[in-house]
VOMAR-668245 format. One record per residue (C-alpha): y, z, x. Coordinates in nm, 3 decimals. Example, Ala and Ser with C-alpha at 12.3 -4.5 7.8 and 13.67 -1.06 7.14 Angstrom:
BEGIN
REC       py       pz       px
REC   -0.450    0.780    1.230
REC   -0.106    0.714    1.367
END
This chain:
BEGIN
REC       py       pz       px
REC    8.403    7.198   10.439
REC    8.602    7.408   10.683
REC    8.584    7.409   11.058
REC    8.355    7.712   11.040
REC    8.113    7.529   10.813
REC    8.184    7.742   10.505
REC    8.319    7.664   10.164
REC    8.680    7.553   10.164
REC    8.917    7.839   10.097
REC    9.098    7.671    9.811
REC    9.308    7.884    9.577
REC    9.284    7.658    9.273
REC    8.909    7.621    9.313
REC    8.865    7.998    9.328
REC    9.068    8.038    9.011
REC    8.871    7.767    8.832
REC    8.540    7.919    8.939
REC    8.644    8.259    8.803
REC    8.744    8.102    8.472
REC    8.415    7.915    8.450
REC    8.208    8.222    8.536
REC    8.368    8.439    8.269
REC    8.475    8.188    8.003
REC    8.818    8.354    8.018
REC    9.153    8.214    8.121
REC    9.420    8.486    8.132
REC    9.469    8.651    8.474
REC    9.768    8.853    8.356
REC   10.092    8.867    8.549
REC   10.120    8.592    8.812
REC   10.238    8.836    9.081
REC    9.888    8.833    9.231
REC    9.922    8.466    9.325
REC   10.138    8.533    9.631
REC    9.887    8.766    9.793
REC    9.596    8.541    9.699
REC    9.768    8.236    9.843
REC    9.853    8.410   10.169
REC    9.504    8.555   10.202
REC    9.340    8.220   10.137
REC    9.564    8.052   10.398
REC    9.472    8.309   10.662
REC    9.102    8.289   10.579
REC    9.115    7.910   10.606
REC    9.315    7.890   10.928
REC    9.253    8.215   11.116
REC    8.934    8.398   11.017
REC    8.672    8.162   11.168
REC    8.388    8.332   10.983
REC    8.026    8.212   10.989
REC    7.872    8.080   10.669
REC    7.733    8.422   10.571
REC    8.071    8.588   10.616
REC    8.241    8.316   10.412
REC    7.987    8.367   10.135
REC    8.021    8.747   10.129
REC    8.399    8.755   10.150
REC    8.423    8.465    9.908
REC    8.228    8.671    9.654
REC    8.464    8.966    9.705
REC    8.767    8.744    9.638
REC    8.594    8.581    9.341
REC    8.489    8.920    9.210
REC    8.848    9.044    9.208
REC    8.953    8.736    9.014
REC    8.673    8.782    8.761
REC    8.766    9.146    8.717
REC    9.128    9.054    8.646
REC    9.014    8.815    8.376
REC    8.789    9.080    8.223
REC    9.056    9.351    8.239
REC    9.307    9.127    8.066
REC    9.050    9.035    7.801
REC    8.992    9.402    7.721
REC    9.366    9.455    7.693
REC    9.394    9.151    7.466
REC    9.130    9.286    7.231
REC    9.242    9.648    7.258
REC    9.618    9.665    7.323
REC    9.606   10.039    7.254
REC    9.466   10.081    7.607
REC    9.822   10.056    7.731
REC    9.904   10.381    7.550
REC    9.673   10.581    7.776
REC    9.865   10.853    7.964
REC    9.842   10.869    8.343
REC   10.014   11.198    8.423
REC   10.076   11.372    8.753
REC    9.805   11.212    8.966
REC    9.721   11.398    9.284
REC    9.704   11.149    9.571
REC    9.550   11.191    9.917
REC    9.730   11.050   10.221
REC    9.708   11.068   10.599
REC    9.566   10.885   10.895
REC    9.206   10.772   10.852
REC    8.945   10.991   11.022
REC    9.139   11.310   10.943
REC    8.885   11.457   10.703
REC    9.050   11.304   10.400
REC    8.726   11.154   10.266
REC    8.550   11.490   10.271
REC    8.848   11.659   10.108
REC    8.863   11.387    9.843
REC    8.493   11.444    9.772
REC    8.550   11.817    9.735
REC    8.835   11.761    9.490
REC    8.613   11.526    9.290
REC    8.383   11.822    9.224
REC    8.637   11.968    8.981
REC    8.498   11.887    8.633
REC    8.849   11.911    8.490
REC    8.967   11.601    8.678
REC    8.878   11.233    8.710
REC    8.829   11.029    9.029
REC    8.793   10.656    9.091
REC    8.421   10.643    9.168
REC    8.237   10.418    9.413
REC    8.021   10.275    9.134
REC    8.335   10.151    8.961
REC    8.475    9.954    9.256
REC    8.279    9.634    9.201
REC    8.234    9.630    8.822
REC    8.526    9.796    8.646
REC    8.445    9.622    8.320
REC    8.325    9.702    8.065
REC    8.520   10.032    8.050
REC    8.291   10.331    8.114
REC    8.350   10.473    7.765
REC    8.189   10.167    7.607
REC    7.860   10.186    7.798
REC    7.583   10.424    7.686
REC    7.444   10.655    7.954
REC    7.292   10.598    8.196
REC    7.538   10.329    8.299
REC    7.333   10.051    8.468
REC    7.608   10.009    8.726
REC    7.496   10.333    8.887
REC    7.158   10.186    8.983
REC    7.314    9.856    9.086
REC    7.558   10.036    9.315
REC    7.275   10.235    9.471
REC    7.093    9.910    9.547
REC    7.405    9.756    9.701
REC    7.466   10.060    9.916
REC    7.108   10.059   10.042
REC    7.139    9.691   10.140
REC    7.469    9.764   10.317
REC    7.310   10.056   10.500
REC    7.028    9.834   10.622
REC    7.269    9.558   10.728
REC    7.521    9.786   10.901
REC    7.379   10.137   10.956
REC    7.652   10.240   11.199
REC    7.930   10.144   10.955
REC    7.761   10.362   10.694
REC    7.740   10.648   10.944
REC    8.110   10.616   11.026
REC    8.209   10.604   10.660
REC    7.933   10.759   10.447
REC    7.966   10.702   10.073
REC    7.771   10.802    9.765
REC    7.729   10.624    9.434
REC    7.920   10.875    9.224
REC    8.155   10.999    9.495
REC    8.525   10.909    9.502
REC    8.640   10.575    9.639
REC    8.973   10.487    9.796
REC    9.219   10.278    9.596
REC    9.147    9.973    9.814
REC    8.948    9.795    9.542
REC    9.232    9.852    9.298
REC    9.478    9.700    9.547
REC    9.241    9.408    9.595
REC    9.288    9.315    9.229
REC    9.640    9.206    9.321
REC    9.532    9.072    9.663
REC    9.761    9.310    9.849
REC    9.510    9.533   10.027
REC    9.470    9.625   10.396
REC    9.094    9.614   10.344
REC    9.099    9.237   10.388
REC    9.228    9.281   10.744
REC    8.925    9.498   10.819
REC    8.686    9.237   10.682
REC    8.816    8.941   10.883
REC    9.087    8.846   11.134
REC    9.377    8.749   10.904
REC    9.685    8.833   11.115
REC    9.936    8.627   10.917
REC    9.826    8.787   10.590
REC    9.823    9.132   10.751
REC   10.177    9.092   10.883
REC   10.302    8.978   10.542
REC   10.139    9.284   10.386
REC   10.296    9.526   10.634
REC   10.649    9.386   10.636
REC   10.717    9.156   10.341
REC   10.495    9.228   10.042
REC   10.651    9.377    9.729
REC   10.388    9.636    9.637
REC   10.533    9.733    9.301
REC   10.327    9.476    9.105
REC   10.015    9.588    9.292
REC   10.066    9.952    9.201
REC   10.154    9.853    8.845
REC    9.816    9.680    8.822
REC    9.645    9.985    8.969
REC    9.797   10.193    8.691
REC    9.691    9.931    8.436
REC    9.333    9.949    8.561
REC    9.326   10.330    8.564
REC    9.426   10.324    8.197
REC    9.131   10.097    8.123
REC    8.886   10.319    8.316
REC    9.014   10.624    8.128
REC    9.032   10.465    7.782
REC    8.806   10.633    7.527
REC    8.753   10.935    7.750
REC    8.936   11.265    7.776
REC    9.265   11.195    7.964
REC    9.191   11.418    8.262
REC    9.430   11.422    8.561
REC    9.343   11.163    8.824
REC    9.252   11.245    9.183
REC    9.324   10.940    9.400
REC    9.320   10.875    9.772
REC    9.422   10.596   10.006
REC    9.568   10.648   10.355
REC    9.755   10.316   10.333
REC    9.977   10.439   10.049
REC   10.190   10.593   10.325
REC   10.313   10.242   10.402
REC   10.463   10.192   10.057
REC   10.551   10.529    9.906
REC   10.878   10.394    9.767
REC   10.688   10.135    9.561
REC   10.415   10.383    9.468
REC   10.678   10.627    9.344
REC   10.835   10.367    9.115
REC   10.503   10.325    8.935
REC   10.378   10.686    8.960
REC   10.702   10.888    8.960
REC   10.528   11.219    8.883
REC   10.259   11.189    9.152
REC   10.205   11.470    9.399
REC   10.046   11.427    9.738
REC    9.821   11.603    9.984
REC    9.841   11.488   10.346
REC    9.573   11.556   10.607
REC    9.682   11.584   10.969
REC    9.509   11.542   11.303
REC    9.621   11.438   11.652
REC    9.651   11.054   11.634
REC    9.516   11.024   11.987
REC    9.188   11.164   11.853
REC    9.157   10.926   11.559
REC    9.295   10.581   11.652
REC    8.988   10.489   11.858
REC    8.764   10.591   11.567
REC    8.973   10.382   11.326
REC    8.956   10.074   11.550
REC    8.583   10.130   11.595
REC    8.535   10.140   11.219
REC    8.732    9.817   11.177
REC    8.502    9.648   11.428
REC    8.192    9.767   11.242
REC    8.327    9.652   10.905
REC    8.417    9.314   11.053
REC    8.066    9.280   11.194
REC    7.927    9.306   10.839
REC    8.103    8.976   10.767
REC    8.000    8.814   11.094
REC    8.351    8.859   11.229
REC    8.398    8.915   11.603
REC    8.762    9.021   11.635
REC    8.907    9.091   11.977
REC    8.881    9.464   12.045
REC    9.222    9.485   12.208
REC    9.378    9.296   11.918
REC    9.203    9.532   11.677
REC    9.339    9.834   11.864
REC    9.689    9.686   11.870
REC    9.684    9.610   11.497
REC    9.572    9.960   11.404
REC    9.827   10.115   11.637
REC   10.103    9.909   11.474
REC    9.979    9.975   11.121
REC    9.946   10.352   11.153
REC   10.257   10.401   11.364
REC   10.447   10.221   11.087
REC   10.269   10.424   10.817
REC   10.355   10.757   10.981
REC   10.718   10.655   11.035
REC   10.760   10.535   10.677
REC   10.580   10.837   10.535
REC   10.796   11.083   10.729
REC   11.115   10.896   10.635
REC   11.027   10.887   10.263
REC   10.932   11.253   10.266
REC   11.259   11.342   10.439
REC   11.448   11.154   10.167
REC   11.440   11.451    9.929
REC   11.067   11.430    9.848
REC   10.932   11.712   10.063
REC   10.848   11.934    9.766
REC   10.587   11.682    9.646
REC   10.363   11.724    9.953
REC   10.094   11.972   10.050
REC    9.969   11.962   10.409
REC    9.622   12.028   10.546
REC    9.526   12.042   10.911
REC    9.193   11.882   11.000
REC    9.041   12.179   11.184
REC    9.156   12.427   10.921
REC    8.969   12.226   10.656
REC    8.660   12.214   10.877
REC    8.671   12.593   10.922
REC    8.738   12.688   10.562
REC    8.722   12.395   10.320
REC    8.707   12.610   10.005
REC    8.999   12.821   10.120
REC    9.211   12.514   10.191
REC    9.136   12.360    9.851
REC    9.218   12.695    9.690
REC    9.555   12.694    9.869
REC    9.617   12.339    9.748
REC    9.540   12.442    9.390
REC    9.767   12.744    9.422
REC   10.046   12.506    9.522
REC    9.964   12.296    9.214
REC    9.988   12.608    8.999
REC    9.621   12.582    8.906
REC    9.311   12.793    8.953
REC    8.982   12.704    9.118
REC    8.722   12.771    8.850
REC    8.390   12.932    8.939
REC    8.212   12.607    8.851
REC    8.445   12.405    9.074
REC    8.398   12.647    9.364
REC    8.022   12.642    9.324
REC    8.021   12.262    9.318
REC    8.231   12.247    9.634
REC    8.011   12.491    9.823
REC    7.702   12.293    9.725
REC    7.862   11.963    9.831
REC    7.981   12.100   10.164
REC    7.646   12.257   10.249
REC    7.458   11.940   10.165
REC    7.684   11.696   10.346
REC    7.769   11.913   10.645
REC    7.397   11.952   10.710
REC    7.342   11.576   10.707
REC    7.653   11.484   10.902
REC    7.580   11.317   11.237
REC    7.800   11.304   11.544
REC    7.956   10.965   11.612
REC    8.012   10.847   11.967
REC    8.295   10.598   12.007
REC    8.373   10.355   12.290
REC    8.621   10.439   12.561
REC    8.978   10.401   12.428
REC    9.049   10.143   12.699
REC    8.805    9.906   12.526
REC    9.063    9.879   12.247
REC    9.359    9.871   12.484
REC    9.450   10.227   12.384
REC    9.561   10.509   12.613
REC    9.551   10.866   12.474
REC    9.863   10.974   12.665
REC   10.058   10.676   12.537
REC    9.935   10.748   12.184
REC   10.056   11.108   12.204
REC   10.398   10.987   12.315
REC   10.410   10.716   12.048
REC   10.330   10.962   11.767
REC   10.519   11.260   11.910
REC   10.778   11.274   11.629
REC   10.512   11.267   11.360
REC   10.290   11.519   11.543
REC   10.575   11.767   11.582
REC   10.660   11.730   11.214
REC   10.295   11.774   11.111
REC   10.264   12.094   11.311
REC   10.564   12.236   11.128
REC   10.439   12.120   10.787
REC   10.096   12.277   10.838
REC   10.235   12.626   10.905
REC   10.174   12.818   10.583
REC   10.244   13.183   10.520
REC    9.945   13.382   10.404
REC    9.963   13.467   10.031
END
């Protein structure tokens, strides 16, 4: 037993439990072991979760291990999966709370593309092409989301999700135990620092690509629409694995969003019984997103500018269909009448149900709006220039 009364965070035990639960033994490349080991150490020595939080987070860790075993088993039985083409994915970036989730949902309405769906985040196996419709995971995901909504209604209001809507890549990064989502679930500062400054993300992105091939196998190889704000931290590694990716980047004044981001982290942590220090939470998010903006700007300046399309938050709010049309024009593609109709329907439905969120005073998180504007001044000036587009 640990000091917090939960199950011991023991790496070997977690691996053995996953093997026993699945009857499988091959986890694939051992690169995941470093992130798993560092996460387990931080959970054991730093998280101080109550029993319920240990149980929930323990199941998330165990679930990622089981999924790796199942993914590798499918590859063992069907090595042709590796031949699946993943070409020119379009990837969403930007600070959280900049409208990127809504934009990602609009892009997912294009029937000529494929998104990583929320219902696939927990149970990626068996591959969707092997399951007759209706896939039972749809109903299971709906049940999970309803339970989560009841347990943490404010978290759901801050980050509304739907069963079939697009999910961020966080669950794919979790498969290699190199995901910032763990730092939102529990206080794991040593793990979080390793992830920001030391982790080699190339194996993690290689496993994301491996998993996308599995999800696509047996289906028409449509172009992927992906999204994860944290990719800005590791674009060099992402580019090595997805060298033909193109990116859209949503922009908004960081002083308007950092409080909302920290607030969301607190709500997510509360779902696991975590009570992180608000000032520490604000400081971590300031460090993380300051680093992400600096790295993203630097990588873009290193002869990659032509791979980015920029969208300003308020412009998307005013004219979402027009902004997506401009993005597609940049891609050299058209917005079909079906796609446009789907987007208008989605926007009308979700804009009508959207509720205003009231966040705590920035000082609660140790944040000062004036200091934030100064800290992000270089990025903000660059974003303003990027978002200026000549009318067609």
